[in-house]
C-alpha positions in Angstrom: 20.7 -23.1 -34.3 18.9 -22.1 -37.4 15.2 -23.0 -37.7 12.7 -22.5 -40.5 9.4 -20.6 -40.2 7.7 -23.6 -38.6 10.4 -24.0 -35.9 12.1 -27.0 -37.5 15.9 -27.4 -37.4 18.0 -30.1 -38.9 18.6 -33.1 -36.7 22.4 -32.6 -37.0 22.1 -28.9 -35.8 19.8 -29.9 -33.0 22.1 -32.7 -31.8 25.0 -30.2 -31.7 22.9 -27.7 -29.7 21.6 -30.3 -27.2 25.0 -31.8 -26.8 26.5 -28.4 -26.0 23.8 -27.7 -23.5 24.2 -31.0 -21.7 28.0 -31.2 -22.2 27.8 -34.6 -23.9 28.5 -36.0 -27.3 25.2 -36.6 -29.0 25.0 -38.2 -32.4 22.2 -37.1 -34.8 20.8 -40.6 -35.0 20.6 -40.7 -31.1 18.6 -37.5 -31.1 16.4 -38.7 -33.9 15.7 -41.9 -31.9 14.9 -39.8 -28.8 12.6 -37.5 -30.7 10.8 -40.5 -32.3 9.7 -41.8 -28.9 9.2 -38.6 -27.0 5.9 -36.7 -27.1 7.7 -33.3 -26.7 9.2 -33.5 -30.2 8.0 -33.5 -33.8 10.3 -35.4 -36.2 9.8 -34.9 -39.9 12.4 -36.8 -42.0 15.8 -35.1 -41.1 14.2 -32.1 -39.3 13.0 -31.8 -35.7 11.3 -29.3 -33.4 9.9 -29.1 -29.9 6.2 -29.7 -30.0 4.2 -26.6 -29.5 2.4 -26.6 -26.1 -1.3 -26.0 -25.8 -2.6 -23.2 -23.7 -1.0 -19.9 -22.7 2.6 -19.9 -21.4 2.8 -16.7 -19.2 5.9 -15.1 -17.8 7.0 -16.1 -14.3 5.7 -12.9 -12.8 2.5 -11.1 -13.8 1.1 -7.9 -12.3 -2.5 -7.2 -11.1 -3.7 -3.6 -10.8 -6.0 -2.9 -7.8 -6.6 -0.6 -4.9 -5.8 -0.9 -1.2 -9.6 -1.4 -0.6 -9.6 -4.3 -3.0 -6.6 -5.9 -1.3 -8.5 -5.8 2.0 -11.4 -7.7 0.4 -9.0 -10.2 -1.2 -7.5 -10.9 2.3 -10.9 -11.4 3.7 -11.8 -13.9 0.9 -8.5 -15.6 1.0 -8.3 -15.2 -2.8 -7.9 -12.6 -5.5 -11.5 -12.9 -6.8 -13.8 -10.3 -8.3 -17.6 -10.1 -7.7 -20.0 -11.4 -10.3 -17.5 -13.9 -11.7 -15.6 -11.2 -13.5 -12.1 -12.3 -14.6 -9.0 -11.1 -12.8 -6.8 -9.2 -15.3 -3.0 -9.6 -15.2 -0.4 -7.7 -17.2 3.2 -8.7 -18.1 4.1 -5.0 -17.9 4.4 -3.5 -14.4 4.3 0.1 -15.6 1.0 -0.7 -17.4 -0.4 -2.2 -14.2 0.5 0.9 -12.2 -1.1 3.2 -14.8 -4.3 1.1 -14.6 -4.2 1.2 -10.7 -3.9 5.0 -10.7 -7.1 5.2 -12.7 -9.1 3.2 -10.2 -9.9 6.1 -7.9 -8.5 4.6 -4.6 -5.0 4.1 -3.2 -3.2 2.4 -6.1 -1.5 -0.9 -5.6 0.0 -3.6 -7.9 0.2 -7.2 -6.9 3.1 -9.5 -7.9 1.6 -12.8 -9.0 3.9 -15.9 -9.1 2.6 -17.6 -12.2 5.4 -20.2 -12.2 3.8 -21.6 -9.0 0.4 -21.4 -10.6 1.7 -23.4 -13.6 2.9 -26.2 -11.3 -0.7 -26.4 -9.9 -1.9 -26.4 -13.6 -3.9 -23.2 -13.1 -5.2 -22.2 -16.5 -4.8 -18.7 -17.8 -6.3 -17.2 -20.9 -5.0 -14.2 -22.9 -6.9 -11.5 -24.7 -5.8 -11.1 -28.3 -7.1 -7.6 -28.3 -5.4 -6.2 -25.1 -2.7 -8.7 -24.6 -3.8 -9.1 -20.9 -3.9 -12.4 -19.1 -7.2 -13.5 -17.5 -7.8 -15.9 -14.5 -11.0 -16.8 -12.7 -9.3 -16.3 -9.3 -5.9 -16.5 -7.7 -4.8 -18.0 -4.4 -3.4 -15.4 -1.9 -0.4 -17.7 -1.5 0.6 -17.0 -5.1 0.7 -13.2 -4.6 4.2 -12.5 -3.4 3.7 -9.1 -1.9 0.7 -10.2 0.2 2.9 -12.6 2.1 4.5 -11.8 5.5 8.1 -10.8 5.4 8.0 -10.2 1.6 11.0 -8.4 0.2 12.6 -7.7 -3.2 16.1 -8.9 -4.1 18.1 -7.1 -6.8 20.8 -9.0 -8.8 22.8 -8.3 -11.9 24.6 -10.3 -14.5 26.5 -10.0 -17.7 27.0 -11.8 -21.0 30.5 -11.3 -22.4 30.6 -11.0 -26.2 33.6 -11.5 -28.5 34.5 -12.7 -32.0 35.3 -16.3 -32.7 38.0 -17.6 -35.0 35.5 -17.6 -37.8 34.8 -13.8 -37.3 31.3 -14.5 -35.9 30.2 -13.4 -32.4 30.3 -15.7 -29.4 28.6 -15.3 -26.0 30.0 -16.8 -22.7 27.9 -18.8 -20.3 28.7 -20.7 -17.0 27.9 -24.3 -16.2 26.7 -24.6 -12.6 26.1 -27.7 -10.5 23.1 -27.5 -8.2 21.0 -29.9 -6.2 18.5 -30.1 -9.1 21.3 -30.9 -11.6 23.7 -29.2 -14.0 22.5 -26.0 -15.6 23.9 -23.5 -18.1 23.4 -19.9 -16.9 24.4 -16.3 -17.2 27.0 -15.2 -14.6 25.0 -13.1 -12.0 24.6 -12.3 -8.4 23.2 -9.9 -5.8 24.0 -6.2 -5.7 26.2 -5.0 -2.9 24.9 -2.0 -0.8 24.9 1.1 -2.9 26.3 -0.7 -6.0 24.9 0.3 -9.4 23.5 -2.8 -11.3 25.9 -2.4 -14.3 28.9 -2.4 -11.9 27.5 -5.5 -10.2 27.0 -7.2 -13.6 30.7 -6.7 -14.5 31.9 -7.7 -11.0 29.9 -11.0 -11.0 31.2 -11.9 -14.4 34.8 -11.3 -13.2 34.3 -13.3 -10.0 32.3 -16.2 -11.4 34.1 -16.7 -14.6 37.5 -15.9 -13.1 38.7 -13.3 -15.5 41.0 -10.4 -14.8 40.1 -8.2 -17.8 37.8 -5.2 -17.5 34.5 -4.9 -19.5 32.6 -2.1 -21.1 28.9 -2.3 -20.7 27.4 -2.3 -24.2 23.7 -2.1 -23.2 21.0 -3.4 -20.8 19.4 -6.4 -22.5 16.5 -6.6 -20.1 15.2 -7.7 -16.8 14.3 -11.2 -15.5 11.9 -11.4 -12.6 10.7 -14.5 -10.7 9.5 -15.4 -7.2 11.3 -17.8 -4.9 11.4 -18.8 -1.2 14.5 -17.8 0.7 15.7 -19.9 3.7 13.1 -20.0 6.4 10.3 -19.8 3.8 10.6 -16.1 3.3 8.9 -14.9 0.0 11.2 -13.0 -2.4 10.8 -11.3 -5.8 14.1 -11.4 -7.6 14.9 -8.9 -10.3 18.0 -9.5 -12.4 19.5 -6.8 -14.6 21.3 -8.4 -17.6 23.9 -6.6 -19.7 25.9 -7.3 -22.8 29.6 -6.8 -22.0 32.5 -6.1 -24.3 35.9 -7.2 -23.0 38.7 -4.6 -22.9 41.4 -6.9 -24.1 41.8 -10.5 -25.1 39.9 -13.1 -23.0 41.5 -16.2 -24.6 42.4 -18.8 -22.1 41.6 -16.6 -19.1 38.6 -18.5 -17.5 39.2 -19.8 -14.0 35.6 -20.8 -12.9 34.7 -20.1 -9.3 34.5 -23.6 -7.8 33.3 -22.4 -4.4 30.2 -20.9 -6.3 29.5 -24.3 -7.9 30.7 -23.2 -11.3 32.3 -26.1 -13.2 32.9 -24.6 -16.6 32.8 -21.5 -18.8 32.3 -21.8 -22.5 31.8 -19.7 -25.6 28.6 -20.3 -27.7 27.3 -18.9 -30.9 24.2 -16.7 -30.1 21.9 -19.5 -31.4 23.7 -22.1 -29.2 23.6 -19.9 -26.2 19.8 -19.5 -26.5 19.4 -23.3 -26.8 21.8 -23.9 -23.9 20.3 -21.8 -21.1 18.4 -24.1 -18.8 15.9 -21.8 -17.0 12.8 -20.8 -18.9 12.8 -17.4 -17.3 16.2 -16.6 -19.1 15.1 -17.6 -22.6 13.2 -14.4 -23.6 16.0 -12.1 -22.6 18.6 -14.4 -24.2 16.6 -14.2 -27.5 16.8 -10.4 -27.2 20.6 -10.6 -26.6 20.9 -12.8 -29.6 19.1 -10.3 -31.8 21.2 -7.5 -30.5 24.5 -9.3 -31.0 23.6 -10.6 -34.5 22.5 -7.1 -35.5 25.4 -5.2 -34.0 28.2 -7.8 -34.1 30.9 -8.2 -31.5 
């Protein structure tokens, strides 16, 4: 979906993108009526955009550099809080956090902060324009994943097949999944098997979930998605998903047989812009935007 510099798209384009994401037929006049009465949208004549949110929208996981001695103090306080009211600094780059921790003079540690949970509690974060770091007054220990009992990391991988449409322009394949929370459009993905390289797992998950027999060549790693969640039994987990662009070795036309037992109801080709608009989970959107830029620059 093409937008101008202010983020506006035509109502017709937006209706097609929203209709594809929700798997419904949505007329432009219906979308315009929705936008006119919904505070999340700005409607200007025949153009519409989502209203810009106030405040800072941080990634789902941020990283806090510290030492083991500081962690002991945090546990005693029941919160990540620094003396003298100094702000708690958080980075969106784990490597940057580790470099900072190694300069602190003690045993270096990096904490994984579940900012998605913080957002649900409306915790306000600020961001330094100069350094790009996020700042908080304090953080609850319950929001620090690797300070919880039985914490573990979970590795997953997924793939985005890319091909050319009938118009000669690239298309990207997504899956439609039915969950308890509703219907979502997602990237095919799943957990790594023991000893399995992430890129192999990404290809395998696409073959299994989309139900395709053809093989794929891994074009490139698009990026990582990280977020926290609670496994059955209330066990805290940090999930890391490796996402790859995949080029099919052969024709994929008419080959999709979605894995019903995995809750997958449909597989569909989207233009790169439509795919970015269709994905439901906010944690996927930045990496989908990177995938779009790569595909539009390189082609299929």
